[in-house]
Backbone as CSV, one residue per row, in Angstrom:
resi,resn,N_x,N_y,N_z,CA_x,CA_y,CA_z,C_x,C_y,C_z
1,MET,12.131,10.679,-13.044,10.925,10.459,-13.805,9.781,10.147,-12.833
2,MET,8.640,10.760,-13.052,7.460,10.528,-12.228,6.293,10.148,-13.127
3,THR,5.645,9.044,-12.769,4.527,8.532,-13.552,3.290,8.461,-12.670
4,LEU,2.229,9.144,-13.081,0.970,9.121,-12.341,0.275,7.776,-12.552
5,LEU,-0.200,7.188,-11.455,-0.939,5.921,-11.478,-2.320,6.194,-10.861
6,PRO,-3.262,6.701,-11.658,-4.544,7.153,-11.104,-5.438,6.002,-10.654
7,VAL,-6.178,6.246,-9.598,-7.112,5.250,-9.073,-8.154,4.876,-10.126
8,ALA,-8.540,5.819,-10.967,-9.582,5.572,-11.969,-9.162,4.526,-13.006
9,ALA,-7.869,4.269,-13.145,-7.386,3.308,-14.141,-7.336,1.870,-13.617
10,ARG,-7.645,1.671,-12.342,-7.525,0.330,-11.739,-8.813,-0.471,-11.865
11,VAL,-8.632,-1.778,-11.939,-9.758,-2.702,-12.048,-9.710,-3.668,-10.869
12,ALA,-10.818,-3.809,-10.158,-10.885,-4.737,-9.021,-11.007,-6.169,-9.530
13,LYS,-10.343,-7.089,-8.807,-10.440,-8.514,-9.129,-10.430,-9.303,-7.825
14,PRO,-10.894,-10.555,-7.849,-10.954,-11.335,-6.617,-9.564,-11.704,-6.105
15,TRP,-9.483,-11.874,-4.783,-8.248,-12.366,-4.175,-7.911,-13.743,-4.714
16,LYS,-6.663,-14.137,-4.506,-6.187,-15.467,-4.876,-7.079,-16.549,-4.265
17,ASN,-7.538,-16.336,-3.009,-8.385,-17.331,-2.337,-9.878,-16.992,-2.416
18,GLY,-10.233,-15.907,-3.120,-11.629,-15.530,-3.281,-12.252,-14.834,-2.084
19,GLY,-11.466,-14.543,-1.029,-12.011,-13.989,0.202,-12.144,-12.484,0.244
20,GLY,-11.824,-11.797,-0.809,-11.913,-10.342,-0.852,-11.655,-9.880,-2.270
21,SER,-11.416,-8.591,-2.442,-11.090,-8.070,-3.771,-9.870,-7.170,-3.672
22,THR,-9.193,-7.003,-4.792,-7.987,-6.193,-4.836,-7.893,-5.491,-6.182
23,SER,-7.221,-4.355,-6.210,-6.919,-3.678,-7.477,-5.442,-3.315,-7.457
24,ASP,-4.731,-3.752,-8.477,-3.289,-3.522,-8.551,-2.983,-2.058,-8.819
25,ILE,-2.026,-1.537,-8.057,-1.465,-0.217,-8.326,-0.313,-0.386,-9.302
26,LEU,0.570,-1.338,-8.987,1.753,-1.579,-9.809,2.294,-2.963,-9.499
27,VAL,2.663,-3.694,-10.532,3.247,-5.027,-10.397,4.497,-5.077,-11.259
28,MET,5.581,-5.620,-10.702,6.814,-5.785,-11.465,7.266,-7.229,-11.380
29,PRO,7.677,-7.818,-12.496,7.587,-7.251,-13.836,6.127,-7.059,-14.258
30,GLU,5.945,-6.159,-15.213,4.593,-5.890,-15.694,3.949,-7.178,-16.164
31,ASN,2.671,-7.298,-15.924,1.871,-8.458,-16.323,2.239,-9.745,-15.601
32,ALA,3.055,-9.660,-14.540,3.362,-10.853,-13.752,2.106,-11.299,-13.014
33,GLY,2.010,-12.580,-12.788,0.883,-13.129,-12.046,1.190,-13.203,-10.563
34,LEU,0.294,-13.819,-9.808,0.449,-13.904,-8.359,1.591,-14.819,-7.935
35,ASP,2.061,-15.673,-8.826,3.136,-16.595,-8.471,4.504,-16.178,-8.992
36,ASP,4.571,-15.143,-9.831,5.870,-14.804,-10.419,6.213,-13.309,-10.384
37,PHE,5.565,-12.530,-9.518,5.921,-11.113,-9.393,7.194,-10.977,-8.555
38,ASP,7.935,-9.885,-8.781,9.072,-9.528,-7.921,8.589,-8.646,-6.778
39,TRP,7.705,-7.691,-7.100,7.054,-6.871,-6.081,5.706,-6.409,-6.612
40,ARG,4.841,-6.093,-5.666,3.462,-5.785,-6.039,2.847,-4.854,-5.012
41,LEU,2.116,-3.852,-5.488,1.342,-2.951,-4.636,-0.102,-3.010,-5.100
42,SER,-1.010,-3.116,-4.138,-2.426,-3.151,-4.487,-3.243,-2.566,-3.346
43,ILE,-4.469,-2.222,-3.663,-5.423,-1.790,-2.648,-6.471,-2.886,-2.559
44,ALA,-6.661,-3.393,-1.341,-7.577,-4.511,-1.127,-8.724,-4.092,-0.221
45,THR,-9.868,-4.686,-0.459,-11.019,-4.511,0.416,-11.236,-5.815,1.163
46,ILE,-11.212,-5.723,2.486,-11.398,-6.886,3.351,-12.782,-6.758,3.969
47,GLY,-13.655,-7.699,3.638,-15.038,-7.544,4.046,-15.579,-8.552,5.030
48,GLY,-14.772,-9.463,5.523,-15.326,-10.459,6.433,-14.250,-11.282,7.102
49,ILE,-14.680,-12.323,7.794,-13.781,-13.223,8.499,-13.241,-14.247,7.509
50,GLY,-11.944,-14.528,7.593,-11.393,-15.566,6.733,-9.893,-15.464,6.596
51,PRO,-9.294,-16.473,5.954,-7.840,-16.525,5.819,-7.319,-15.660,4.680
52,PHE,-6.069,-15.234,4.831,-5.336,-14.596,3.744,-4.673,-15.707,2.931
53,SER,-4.340,-15.415,1.697,-3.591,-16.352,0.868,-2.153,-16.431,1.345
54,GLU,-1.557,-17.601,1.147,-0.143,-17.781,1.466,0.688,-17.370,0.255
55,PHE,1.789,-16.656,0.517,2.732,-16.261,-0.525,4.130,-16.630,-0.051
56,LYS,4.591,-17.830,-0.411,5.908,-18.306,0.021,7.005,-17.438,-0.582
57,GLY,8.007,-17.102,0.258,9.145,-16.318,-0.194,8.874,-14.835,-0.337
58,VAL,7.748,-14.372,0.202,7.328,-12.977,0.033,7.204,-12.306,1.400
59,ASP,7.677,-11.062,1.505,7.437,-10.231,2.686,6.277,-9.305,2.359
60,ARG,5.398,-9.116,3.349,4.183,-8.328,3.123,4.059,-7.212,4.145
61,SER,3.455,-6.115,3.724,3.057,-5.029,4.620,1.629,-4.640,4.271
62,LEU,0.828,-4.431,5.309,-0.527,-3.907,5.145,-0.599,-2.578,5.855
63,SER,-1.301,-1.634,5.266,-1.552,-0.364,5.932,-3.022,-0.020,5.760
64,LEU,-3.687,0.237,6.871,-5.111,0.563,6.851,-5.306,1.928,6.196
65,LEU,-6.101,1.958,5.141,-6.398,3.208,4.441,-7.746,3.773,4.858
66,GLU,-8.704,2.884,5.100,-10.070,3.342,5.346,-10.819,2.314,6.184
67,ASN,-11.513,2.811,7.162,-12.378,2.013,8.024,-13.806,2.424,7.723
68,ALA,-14.628,1.520,7.225,-16.005,1.888,6.894,-16.880,2.039,8.129
69,GLY,-16.454,1.479,9.240,-17.236,1.552,10.470,-16.341,1.824,11.658
70,PRO,-16.881,1.694,12.864,-16.114,2.019,14.068,-15.117,0.938,14.486
71,GLU,-15.242,-0.263,13.924,-14.396,-1.372,14.349,-13.026,-1.328,13.680
72,PRO,-11.945,-1.602,14.432,-10.623,-1.710,13.818,-10.537,-3.003,13.003
73,LEU,-9.517,-3.119,12.190,-9.250,-4.355,11.461,-8.425,-5.252,12.374
74,CYS,-8.960,-6.407,12.729,-8.269,-7.336,13.630,-7.768,-8.530,12.835
75,LEU,-6.468,-8.788,12.958,-5.838,-9.899,12.249,-5.170,-10.830,13.236
76,LEU,-5.212,-12.116,12.940,-4.421,-13.108,13.657,-3.286,-13.508,12.729
77,VAL,-2.050,-13.291,13.183,-0.868,-13.667,12.406,-0.143,-14.731,13.213
78,ASP,-0.174,-15.965,12.722,0.378,-17.104,13.469,-0.136,-17.109,14.904
79,GLU,-1.446,-16.882,15.042,-2.182,-16.912,16.313,-1.880,-15.735,17.247
80,VAL,-1.155,-14.729,16.774,-0.926,-13.504,17.547,-1.874,-12.444,16.991
81,ARG,-2.615,-11.778,17.887,-3.634,-10.805,17.474,-3.021,-9.424,17.263
82,PHE,-3.356,-8.812,16.131,-2.950,-7.444,15.814,-4.200,-6.656,15.451
83,GLN,-4.196,-5.390,15.825,-5.322,-4.510,15.548,-4.810,-3.326,14.741
84,LEU,-5.346,-3.142,13.535,-4.977,-1.999,12.711,-6.051,-0.937,12.861
85,ASP,-5.614,0.254,13.277,-6.521,1.384,13.454,-5.729,2.659,13.205
86,SER,-6.305,3.805,13.497,-5.628,5.076,13.211,-4.348,5.251,14.027
87,GLN,-4.249,4.613,15.188,-3.040,4.711,16.014,-1.955,3.737,15.565
88,ASN,-2.338,2.583,15.055,-1.417,1.542,14.587,-1.899,1.057,13.222
89,PRO,-1.636,1.850,12.170,-2.246,1.531,10.884,-1.531,0.470,10.054
90,SER,-0.275,0.113,10.386,0.497,-0.766,9.506,1.002,-2.007,10.220
91,LEU,1.221,-3.053,9.428,1.716,-4.323,9.942,2.546,-4.990,8.858
92,ARG,3.705,-5.520,9.251,4.578,-6.258,8.330,4.608,-7.714,8.780
93,PHE,4.556,-8.647,7.823,4.587,-10.066,8.160,5.076,-10.880,6.965
94,SER,5.445,-12.115,7.242,5.931,-13.036,6.228,4.763,-13.596,5.425
95,GLY,4.972,-13.777,4.140,3.942,-14.370,3.294,3.623,-15.808,3.647
96,GLU,4.524,-16.464,4.395,4.287,-17.834,4.841,3.423,-17.896,6.098
97,ALA,3.268,-16.766,6.780,2.504,-16.737,8.036,1.048,-17.135,7.788
98,ARG,0.450,-17.734,8.793,-0.978,-18.037,8.753,-1.701,-16.781,9.230
99,VAL,-2.377,-16.117,8.319,-3.039,-14.840,8.615,-4.523,-14.981,8.315
100,ARG,-5.332,-14.470,9.232,-6.776,-14.452,9.001,-7.380,-13.230,9.680
101,THR,-8.452,-12.738,9.093,-9.194,-11.668,9.754,-9.973,-12.299,10.887
102,GLU,-10.009,-11.583,12.010,-10.628,-12.136,13.211,-12.079,-11.733,13.364
103,ALA,-12.423,-10.561,12.900,-13.789,-10.074,13.085,-14.316,-9.518,11.776
104,GLY,-15.606,-9.686,11.575,-16.241,-9.184,10.362,-16.661,-7.743,10.535
105,GLY,-17.845,-7.428,10.067,-18.331,-6.062,10.173,-18.170,-5.329,8.860
106,GLU,-18.029,-4.031,8.962,-17.920,-3.189,7.777,-16.589,-3.439,7.060
107,PRO,-16.542,-3.222,5.748,-15.303,-3.451,5.005,-14.182,-2.502,5.439
108,HIS,-12.971,-2.987,5.320,-11.768,-2.207,5.569,-10.979,-2.159,4.266
109,VAL,-10.396,-1.011,3.964,-9.584,-0.847,2.767,-8.132,-0.723,3.209
110,VAL,-7.254,-1.541,2.599,-5.846,-1.560,2.986,-4.947,-1.451,1.764
111,LEU,-3.765,-0.887,1.993,-2.689,-0.967,1.016,-1.944,-2.256,1.310
112,ASN,-1.691,-3.045,0.289,-0.977,-4.309,0.400,0.318,-4.179,-0.404
113,VAL,1.463,-4.298,0.273,2.769,-4.240,-0.391,3.418,-5.606,-0.230
114,MET,3.872,-6.186,-1.341,4.526,-7.490,-1.294,5.818,-7.436,-2.102
115,SER,6.884,-8.010,-1.534,8.151,-8.104,-2.268,8.741,-9.494,-2.070
116,ARG,9.230,-10.069,-3.162,9.857,-11.389,-3.106,11.216,-11.216,-2.445
117,ARG,11.379,-11.808,-1.239,12.517,-11.464,-0.378,13.879,-11.814,-0.946
118,ASP,13.988,-12.767,-1.868,15.302,-13.052,-2.445,15.661,-12.077,-3.565
119,CYS,14.719,-11.217,-3.955,14.958,-10.233,-5.027,14.906,-8.784,-4.544
120,PHE,13.890,-8.460,-3.724,13.658,-7.071,-3.323,13.272,-6.981,-1.858
121,THR,13.449,-5.794,-1.312,12.971,-5.473,0.024,12.151,-4.189,-0.079
122,HIS,11.234,-3.994,0.850,10.423,-2.771,0.805,10.318,-2.144,2.187
123,LEU,10.086,-0.845,2.175,9.886,-0.076,3.398,8.671,0.815,3.178
124,LEU,7.783,0.832,4.150,6.546,1.605,4.074,6.558,2.647,5.176
125,SER,6.322,3.914,4.826,6.284,4.970,5.837,5.143,5.938,5.527
126,THR,4.714,6.644,6.563,3.636,7.623,6.434,4.222,9.022,6.350
127,VAL,3.679,9.836,5.460,4.090,11.234,5.311,2.852,12.094,5.542
128,ARG,2.934,12.983,6.520,1.838,13.919,6.778,2.350,15.321,6.461
129,ILE,1.592,16.043,5.648,2.036,17.391,5.298,0.901,18.383,5.475
130,SER,1.307,19.607,5.727,0.406,20.739,5.784,1.196,21.899,5.207
131,GLY,0.784,22.408,4.081,1.557,23.457,3.431,2.468,22.865,2.376
132,SER,3.775,23.050,2.573,4.760,22.622,1.584,5.824,21.756,2.248
133,GLN,6.242,20.708,1.557,7.284,19.835,2.096,8.062,19.195,0.957
134,GLN,9.367,19.150,1.131,10.220,18.456,0.177,10.721,17.175,0.836
135,ILE,10.596,16.060,0.128,11.043,14.766,0.638,12.281,14.353,-0.142
136,GLU,13.374,14.147,0.577,14.607,13.677,-0.054,14.497,12.174,-0.286
137,LEU,14.939,11.726,-1.450,14.825,10.321,-1.829,16.202,9.711,-2.056
138,ASP,16.317,8.416,-1.771,17.561,7.707,-2.064,17.423,7.042,-3.438
139,ASP,18.267,6.060,-3.729,18.265,5.461,-5.063,17.236,4.340,-5.231
140,ALA,16.353,4.159,-4.276,15.291,3.148,-4.381,14.243,3.587,-5.404
141,ILE,13.405,2.642,-5.799,12.187,2.971,-6.532,11.176,3.398,-5.477
142,HIS,10.509,4.521,-5.691,9.540,5.015,-4.708,8.154,5.101,-5.336
143,ILE,7.165,4.785,-4.537,5.780,4.974,-4.924,5.130,5.786,-3.815
144,LEU,4.483,6.867,-4.195,3.790,7.735,-3.249,2.298,7.540,-3.469
145,LEU,1.580,7.165,-2.415,0.142,6.932,-2.501,-0.581,7.956,-1.640
146,ALA,-1.490,8.714,-2.251,-2.299,9.665,-1.484,-3.322,8.880,-0.673
147,GLN,-3.353,9.144,0.630,-4.305,8.449,1.497,-5.491,9.353,1.824
148,GLN,-5.212,10.542,2.361,-6.267,11.492,2.705,-5.849,12.876,2.243
149,GLY,-6.799,13.610,1.720,-6.520,14.967,1.268,-5.995,15.001,-0.153
150,GLU,-5.879,16.203,-0.652,-5.405,16.449,-2.010,-4.028,17.069,-1.928
151,CYS,-3.147,16.692,-2.841,-1.767,17.148,-2.779,-1.260,17.460,-4.184
152,ARG,-0.531,18.543,-4.316,0.065,18.922,-5.602,1.534,18.540,-5.597
153,ILE,1.961,17.882,-6.660,3.375,17.550,-6.829,3.994,18.697,-7.613
154,VAL,4.789,19.490,-6.935,5.360,20.689,-7.550,6.265,20.308,-8.722
155,ASN,7.015,19.209,-8.608,7.940,18.778,-9.664,7.244,18.645,-11.015
156,THR,5.994,18.174,-11.020,5.292,17.897,-12.275,4.055,18.762,-12.489
157,GLY,3.579,19.423,-11.425,2.349,20.195,-11.514,1.092,19.350,-11.398
158,GLN,1.243,18.045,-11.190,0.090,17.153,-11.076,-0.504,17.206,-9.671
159,THR,-1.804,16.979,-9.598,-2.498,16.884,-8.315,-2.923,15.445,-8.109
160,ILE,-2.666,14.936,-6.905,-3.113,13.586,-6.583,-4.156,13.653,-5.475
161,ARG,-5.125,12.782,-5.607,-6.233,12.688,-4.662,-6.218,11.296,-4.035
162,PRO,-7.056,11.048,-3.020,-7.003,9.752,-2.349,-6.966,8.558,-3.305
163,TYR,-5.980,7.725,-3.039,-5.679,6.456,-3.714,-5.001,6.621,-5.067
164,ASP,-4.799,7.860,-5.547,-3.902,8.051,-6.681,-2.487,7.760,-6.199
165,ALA,-1.641,7.277,-7.093,-0.254,6.991,-6.743,0.666,7.591,-7.798
166,VAL,1.924,7.749,-7.415,2.946,8.252,-8.327,4.169,7.354,-8.203
167,LEU,4.635,6.828,-9.326,5.877,6.067,-9.379,7.012,7.060,-9.581
168,VAL,7.990,7.036,-8.678,9.104,7.987,-8.723,10.394,7.201,-8.925
169,GLN,11.074,7.473,-10.043,12.329,6.797,-10.356,13.377,7.829,-10.745
170,GLN,14.582,7.629,-10.277,15.734,8.461,-10.631,15.494,9.939,-10.329
171,GLU,14.885,10.201,-9.186,14.678,11.566,-8.697,15.309,11.664,-7.320
172,SER,15.925,12.801,-7.020,16.566,12.966,-5.710,15.605,13.517,-4.659
173,SER,14.476,14.089,-5.114,13.502,14.620,-4.159,12.148,14.784,-4.841
174,ILE,11.137,14.922,-4.006,9.799,15.224,-4.491,9.259,16.357,-3.619
175,HIS,8.731,17.379,-4.263,8.231,18.564,-3.563,6.706,18.527,-3.599
176,LEU,6.088,18.565,-2.412,4.641,18.459,-2.278,4.057,19.727,-1.673
177,GLU,2.851,20.091,-2.114,2.120,21.225,-1.540,0.669,20.832,-1.345
178,THR,0.091,21.321,-0.260,-1.323,21.090,-0.013,-1.914,22.316,0.665
179,GLY,-3.177,22.594,0.360,-3.855,23.718,0.991,-4.372,23.375,2.373
180,ALA,-4.503,22.106,2.646,-4.943,21.611,3.955,-4.028,20.446,4.308
181,GLU,-4.341,19.741,5.357,-3.513,18.598,5.721,-3.743,17.444,4.752
182,ALA,-2.677,16.708,4.491,-2.762,15.523,3.639,-1.922,14.421,4.265
183,SER,-2.354,13.201,4.048,-1.628,12.028,4.524,-1.317,11.154,3.317
184,LEU,-0.054,10.759,3.205,0.387,9.938,2.087,1.208,8.773,2.618
185,LEU,1.306,7.722,1.829,2.178,6.601,2.154,3.303,6.584,1.136
186,LEU,4.527,6.426,1.631,5.706,6.368,0.776,6.278,4.962,0.867
187,ILE,6.367,4.300,-0.269,6.907,2.949,-0.332,8.232,3.024,-1.068
188,ALA,9.292,2.486,-0.450,10.613,2.413,-1.074,10.905,0.950,-1.367
189,ILE,11.334,0.661,-2.591,11.635,-0.709,-2.998,13.063,-0.745,-3.509
190,LYS,13.868,-1.669,-2.925,15.279,-1.799,-3.288,15.617,-3.253,-3.568
191,PRO,16.646,-3.481,-4.388,17.114,-4.856,-4.563,17.575,-5.428,-3.222
192,ALA,17.353,-6.727,-3.038,17.740,-7.390,-1.785,19.261,-7.499,-1.685
């Protein structure tokens, strides 16, 4: 089963700490809040210097989707500096870590994946296609997020554009086609 999760259906809301904004792609269980979700995917806009919210018992992954300016996204995670850019777009860290943006400047758009570690685990990977590609899937719940370019899902005939997502359940593969290059993020979520 494949369910389209279009970007146009999302509503932006403030971060838990008020330091940015986010729009949920998918939260499980449905209608769960920030303190009782099992897993959560959202797109966040980071616009300045400041701390991230703490999420005890949660594993997090960030992937840079868009840089509004020339500066990379610089994060301090427990006082260790990380730079997210086109060469190193993703970072995984504990929800208990002390995380803050190090430099301001133009806004950065990121995919935020969170899973409650005693219930679920997640894996984030990048898929780049040109032409046609079939992706074999395991028994995890998968979410495919279009990052750049337009892509047709042959299985359903649907077209996804940047920031549209597709929830894929109980499918052994997904067949993608694009007339030009496309970049997508594939998130796999499994019970812990």
